[in-house]
C-alpha positions in Angstrom: -6.4 -18.6 11.0 -6.2 -21.7 8.8 -3.9 -24.5 9.8 -0.3 -24.1 8.6 0.6 -26.5 5.9 3.8 -28.6 6.1 5.3 -26.5 3.2 4.6 -23.2 5.0 5.8 -24.6 8.4 9.2 -25.2 7.0 11.5 -22.2 7.1 14.0 -22.3 4.3 17.5 -23.0 5.6 18.7 -19.9 3.8 16.3 -17.8 5.9 17.7 -19.3 9.1 21.3 -18.5 8.0 20.3 -14.9 7.0 18.6 -14.3 10.3 21.6 -15.6 12.2 23.9 -13.3 10.3 21.6 -10.4 10.7 21.5 -11.0 14.5 25.2 -10.8 14.4 24.9 -7.4 12.8 26.2 -8.5 9.4 25.4 -5.6 7.1 25.4 -7.8 3.9 22.7 -10.0 5.5 20.4 -7.1 6.0 21.0 -5.9 2.5 20.1 -9.4 1.1 16.9 -9.6 3.1 15.8 -6.1 2.1 16.6 -6.5 -1.6 15.0 -9.9 -1.8 11.7 -8.7 -0.2 11.4 -5.1 -1.4 9.1 -5.7 -4.3 6.7 -8.0 -2.6 6.4 -5.9 0.5 6.0 -2.7 -1.5 3.2 -4.3 -3.6 1.5 -5.5 -0.4 1.6 -2.1 1.2 0.6 -0.3 -2.0 -2.3 -2.7 -2.5 -3.7 -1.6 0.8 -2.8 2.1 0.8 -3.1 2.9 -2.9 -0.4 5.6 -2.5 3.3 5.2 -3.6 4.9 7.4 -1.0 2.8 6.0 1.9 3.6 2.4 0.7 7.4 3.2 0.7 7.1 4.7 4.2 5.2 1.7 5.6 7.7 -0.7 4.1 10.6 1.2 5.7 8.9 1.3 9.1 8.0 -2.4 8.8 11.7 -3.3 8.1 12.8 -1.3 11.1 10.2 -3.0 13.3 11.0 -6.4 11.9 14.7 -6.1 12.4 14.2 -4.8 16.0 12.2 -8.0 16.7 14.3 -10.4 14.7 15.1 -12.5 17.7 11.4 -13.4 17.8 11.5 -15.0 14.3 10.9 -18.7 15.0 11.0 -20.0 11.5 7.3 -21.2 11.7 6.9 -19.6 8.2 9.3 -18.3 5.6 11.0 -15.0 6.3 9.2 -13.5 3.4 5.8 -14.4 4.9 6.8 -13.2 8.3 7.8 -9.8 6.8 4.7 -9.6 4.7 2.5 -10.0 7.8 4.3 -7.2 9.5 3.9 -4.9 6.4 0.2 -5.8 6.2 -0.4 -5.0 9.8 1.6 -1.7 9.5 -0.3 -0.7 6.4 -3.7 -1.5 7.9 -2.8 0.4 11.0 -1.8 3.4 8.9 -5.1 3.1 6.9 -7.2 3.0 10.1 -5.3 6.0 11.5 -5.9 8.0 8.3 -9.6 7.2 8.3 -10.1 8.1 11.9 -8.1 11.3 11.6 -10.0 12.8 8.7 -12.6 11.8 6.2 -10.4 10.6 3.4 -11.1 12.4 0.0 -10.8 10.6 -3.3 -7.1 9.8 -3.7 -5.9 11.6 -6.8 -2.9 9.2 -7.0 -5.4 6.3 -7.2 -6.7 7.7 -10.5 -3.5 7.5 -12.5 -0.3 6.0 -11.0 2.8 7.7 -12.4 5.7 5.5 -11.4 9.1 7.0 -12.0 10.4 5.2 -15.0 13.5 5.9 -17.1 15.3 4.1 -20.0 18.0 2.7 -17.8 15.4 1.1 -15.5 13.0 -0.1 -18.2 14.6 -0.3 -21.6 12.1 -2.8 -22.9 8.8 -1.1 -22.0 6.9 0.4 -24.9 4.4 3.2 -24.7 1.6 0.8 -25.3 2.7 -1.4 -22.4 2.8 1.7 -20.1 -0.7 2.6 -21.1 -2.0 -1.0 -20.4 -0.1 -1.0 -17.1 -1.8 2.3 -16.1 -5.1 0.7 -16.8 -4.2 -2.4 -14.7 -3.0 -0.3 -11.8 -6.0 2.1 -11.9 -8.4 -0.8 -12.0 -6.7 -2.6 -9.2 -6.8 0.6 -7.1 -10.6 0.7 -7.6 -11.2 -2.7 -6.0 -12.7 -2.7 -2.5 -10.0 -3.4 0.1 -10.9 -7.1 0.8 -10.7 -8.0 -2.9 -7.7 -5.9 -3.6 -5.5 -7.5 -1.0 -6.3 -11.0 -2.2 -5.8 -9.9 -5.8 -2.4 -8.4 -5.1 -1.2 -11.4 -3.1 -2.6 -14.1 -5.4 -2.3 -12.7 -8.9 0.2 -9.9 -8.9 2.6 -11.4 -6.3 1.9 -15.0 -7.4 1.3 -16.6 -4.0 -0.7 -19.8 -3.9 -4.2 -20.1 -2.6 -2.8 -21.6 0.6 -0.1 -19.0 1.0 -2.5 -16.2 0.5 -5.0 -17.6 3.0 -2.1 -18.1 5.5 -0.9 -14.6 5.0 -4.2 -12.9 5.3 -5.6 -15.1 8.0 -8.6 -16.4 6.1 -9.7 -19.7 4.7 -8.6 -20.9 1.3 -12.3 -21.0 0.2 -12.6 -17.3 1.2 -9.5 -16.5 -1.0 -11.1 -18.2 -3.9 -14.4 -16.4 -3.5 -12.8 -13.0 -3.2 -10.4 -13.6 -6.0 -13.3 -14.6 -8.3 -15.1 -11.4 -7.3 -12.0 -9.3 -7.9 -11.5 -10.7 -11.4 -15.1 -10.1 -12.2 -14.8 -6.5 -11.3 -11.5 -6.1 -13.2 -12.9 -7.7 -16.3 -15.5 -5.0 -16.6 -12.7 -2.4 -17.1 -9.9 -4.5 -18.7 -11.4 -7.6 -20.3 -8.6 -9.5 -21.9 -5.8 -6.9 -21.3 -5.1 -8.1 -17.7 -3.3 -11.4 -18.1 -0.1 -10.8 -20.0 1.0 -7.6 -18.2 0.4 -8.3 -14.5 3.9 -9.5 -13.7 5.2 -6.0 -14.5 2.5 -4.1 -12.6 3.6 -2.0 -9.6 7.4 -2.2 -10.3 9.8 -1.8 -7.5 13.3 -1.9 -9.1 16.2 0.4 -9.9 16.4 3.6 -8.0 13.2 3.1 -6.0 14.6 -0.2 -4.6 18.1 1.2 -4.0 16.6 4.3 -2.2 14.6 2.2 0.2 17.4 -0.2 0.9 19.8 2.7 1.7 17.2 4.4 3.9 16.7 1.2 6.0 20.4 0.4 6.2 21.0 4.0 7.5 18.4 3.6 10.1 20.0 0.4 11.2 23.3 2.3 11.7 25.2 1.0 8.7 27.0 3.3 6.2 
C-alpha cells in the first residue's frame, strides 16, 4: 500500500459531520451520503463485475456493511474513498465467488449495455451520443480486470493518479503503466471517439439512483 498523502489523510470536515449525524440515526445524513456516492460506487462495482444488476446489488450490500461499521470510520481518508474500498472488496469477493462456483460463460450483458434511459432522465442525449457511449461501454467491458479497474477509477471517475493508487493499493507508477495499456487497448476499437463522451459513460442518475437510495434506506429501517 503506498504511503498516504497529506491530501488524502485529511478527512473533509463535512464527512465528519455527516458521519456523526448518521451515527445519531439522522435519516437525512444517510440520504446525503448515499446520493453523493451512488454514481462513483456504481461505476466502481460495474467496472469489476460488468453487469448492471450485480453492480447495483453489490453497492447496496456495501452500503449496509459500511453503515453497520460506521463507528470504525476514523477519517484517515475521505468518506468517498472509504466507501469505494468497501465496494471494491465486495465486488471482488462476488467475482471470486462466481468464478469458483461455475465456469463463467461469456457475459451477454458485456456485449451491449442497455441502460434504462428515458427523456425525463436524459433530455439532451442524441441517438449518436448513445451509439458512441455503447461503444465506450462495450470497449471498457472488454478490458482485462487489472486495466479496467484503473481505467474506471482514473478516467471515467476522474480520480488522480495518487487517489487511484491509494484506492487500489498499488504504486502510482503501476497506475500509470496500467492506464497506458488500457488506453492503448481502447484506441484499437474507439480511436478518437473516447475523450469527449467519457464523463457520461455508465450513468447512475434519475430512477436508478432513487431506487438504490430507497432500498438502502429501507434496509436501514427508515421509511
